[in-house]
N, C-alpha and C positions, 0 to 999 in steps of 0.2 A: 977444094971441093965447091962445086957451084951451089948456091943457096936457092931453094925453091921459092918462087915468088908467092907472096901472101895471097894475092887474089886467086891464084891457082888453087891454093889450099882451101880457100873458102868455097870455091866451085866444087872441089872434090867432096868436101864435107857435106855440102848441100845435096850433091848427087847421091852420096851414100845414104843420107837421111831419107831422101825421096824414094830411093830404091828399097830401103828397109820398110818404108811405109807401104809401098806397093807390093812387096814380096812376102811380108809376114802378116798372117791373119790369126787372130785369136778366136777360137770357137768355144763358146761356153758349154757347160755340161748338158743343158737342155736343148742344144742345137745340133744340127747336122750341116756339113758343108758340101756342096756339089761343085767340083772343079771342072771348068770348061776350058778347052784349048782351042782358041780361035772359033768360039761358038759351039764347039762339039763337046758333048759330055765325055769327061775323062775318068773321073773316079769320085767316090764319096769319102770324105774325111770326117773324123770324129772330133771330140772336144780337145782343146789344148792349142799349142802354138804350131801353125802349119806354114810351110814355105812354098811359094809358087814362083813362076817366072813372070815377072811383070811384062805387060804388053802382049804376052803370049797366052797367059792363063788368067782366069778370074774365078772368084769363089762367090757362089750364091748361097746364102744361109736360109735354113728352114727351121722354124720353131716346132719342136716335137712335143710340147706340153699340151695338156687338154685345154681346149679353148671354148668360149661361149659365143654363140651367134644369136643375136636378137632378131626375131622375125617380126617385121612391122605389123600392126593390127590391120585386119582386112575383114570385109563383109563376106559372109559365107551363107548360102541358102541351104537349109536343112531339107530332109526328105518331105516334110509336111509344109514346105514353102514358107518358112519363117527365116527372116534375115537376122543373123547373129554376128556380132563382132568378136573375132578370135585373135588372141595374141599368144605367141609361143616362143619358147627358148630351146635352142639346140646345143647340146654338148658334144663336141667332136674332138678327135685326136688324130694327128697325122701318123700313119704307119709306114708309108713309103715316100720319102722326100722326092725321089725321082718322078713318080707319077703325079704328085701334087703340083710340081713345077711344069712338067712337059705334057701332061694329058688334059689339062684344063687351063684356060687363059686366066680366068678370075674365079677362083674357087668360092670366095665369099658371096659374090653376086649370084653365081650359079646355085649355091646351096640355098640362098634365100628364095630364089624363084622356084626351085624344086620343092621347098617346104610349103610355100604358099599354094602351089598347084596341088600337091598331095593333101593338104589340109582341106581344100575344097572337095576333093574326091572322097576323102574319108568321112567328113561330116555330112556330105550330100547324101550318103547312104543311111543316115540315122535320122530319126525323128527328134523333135526338140527335147522331149523328156529323156530320151536315150542319150542325147548329146550332153545334157546337164549332169546325168548320173553315171556316165561311162567315161570319165576322164582317163582312167587307167587303161581302159581298152583302146581309146584313141591314141594315147601316148605310145603304147606298145606297137600298135599297128603302123603308126607314122614312123616310128624309129626303124622298124623292119624295112619299110619301103625306102627310106632315106639311106639306110645302111647298105642295101643292095645297090642303089643307084650310085653311091659315092665310093663303092669298092674299087671301081675302075680309076678313081682319082687318088687312090692311096690314102683314103681317109676312113676312119672308123667312127660311126655315130654311136656314142655311148648311151645317151638317153635324150628323150624329148619331153618337155613339160609344157602343158597349156597353162599360161598364167591367168587368163580370164576368158570367160565365154559370156558375153553380155547380150541378152535378148532385147528387143525393143521395149520402150517404157510401158506401153499399154499391155504387152504380154507379161512384163514383170509385175504390174499391178494385179492383173488377173490371176497370176500364179500365187501372189501374196494372199488374195482373197480366198483362193481355193485352199491354200494351206491353213489359213485361219479357220475356215469352215470345217476342214478335216480335223483340226485339233479340238474344236468345240464338239464335233460329233463323237470323237473318242472320249472326251471328258463326260459327255452325257451318258455314253454307254457304260463307262466305268462307274458313274454315279448310280445308274439304274441297277447295274450288277451288284453294287454295294447294298442298295436297299433290298434287292431280292435275296441276297445272301443273309442279310440281317433278319428278314422275315422267315426264311427257312430255319435259321438257327433258333429264332424265338419259338416257332411252331414245334420244332423238335424238343426244345426245352419244356414247353407246356405238356407235350405228349409224354415225355419222360417223367415229369412231375406227377401227372395224372396216374401213370402206371405205377409209380412208386407209392402214391397215396392209396390206390386200390389194393396193391399188394400188402401195404401196411394194415388196412382194414381187414382184409382177408386173414392175415396172420393173427390179428387181434381176436377176430371171431373164432378162429380155430383154437386159439389158446383158451378162450372163455369156454368153448364147448368141451375141450379136453378137461378143463377144471371141473365143470359140472358133471361130466362123465365120471371123473375120479371120485367126486363127492357121492354120486349115486351108487357107484360100486362099493364105496366104504359103507354107506348106509345099508345097502342090500346085503353085504357080507355080514355086517353087524346084526341085522335082523335075523338072518338065517342061522348065524352062529348061536343066537339066543333061543332058537327053536320057539318061535311065537305061536300062540294058539289062535284059533279062529276068532275068539272074542277080541284079542288085541288087534288083529287085522281089521276087524269090523270097526273098532274105535278109530283107528288110523284112517280108515276109509271115510268115516263121517267127518273127521277133521279136514280131510282133503276136499270133501264136498263143500264144507263151510267156506274154505278159501276160494273155491271156484265160484260159489254163489255171491261172494263178497264183491265181485266185479260189477261192471256196468252193463254186461251182456244181458239180453232178455231171453236167451235160450240156454238150457243146460243139457249137456250130452252125457248120457249114462253108458257105461260099458255093456257089452253083450251078456256078461254073466250077472245081470242085475238080480235075477231071481235067487241065485245062490247067495249073493251078498245080503239081500233082504232077509233071507232065512237066517243068516248068521246074526243079523240085527235083532230078529225076533227071539233068537235063543238068548241073546244078551238081555233082552227085555224081561224074559221069563226068569232069568237068573236074578235080576234085581228085584223082581216081584216076590220070589220065594224068600229072599233075604229079608224083605220088609215084613212078610207075614210072620216069620220066625221071631223077629224083633218084637212084634206086637204081642205074641203069645207070652214071651218072657216078661213083658211089661205087665 
């Protein structure tokens, strides 16, 4: 049996190694492989070990993971003619590996130019204040525009984020002064409102205190009057229950006049029945006179 020469074996081993290297491709789980036969698309292969015919077929790999695209900062003119510097980030994901390879020559460069153009269009329709306060609106609008434009490239734009919107230095200083003045204005308004509320509460407290004091005095006067009324009723009932004579009434009347005259007033008011009362007083005087004469006779 003829022995195979060693150099031939070495050549065979090297050939097999090179053939295996060119014929076997490993596709990772997050990749897709597009097989081309003499430059013509043949099929799409998934993850794992894939075999092709060397020199006749080739495989081009496409990353299917979500990726980030950094849009370089650029100067954009707002609707009110203010130049601002805008920097954005685009998140995208390949949905069709065939389109992203064969429908666009350089997807990254095309996406950056498209994002910059649409940033100028979107922000150019907004004033500076709206641009600074409407980030979410700009993000949503820009994402919709880019998603529609990149659909033909087999790419899905998941979200767009504006990293910064920088107005010129003089505009920033003016806005800072405006915000400071607005904060001071709100502070002064709140302070004035506090003083006003305190004055209202103080006035309401004084009013309530005066009302309660007046009600207390009125209640005291009413209770004193009720007590005097009760005393008068007791005295009146006691007098009538004892059946007083005209002589007793006259004496009580004189005692009342004495109390009236004891004051500092210079006038004395007599009731309308003065003549009847004076008659009773005269009767009492005659009674005392008769008692005195009888006493003299006995003596």
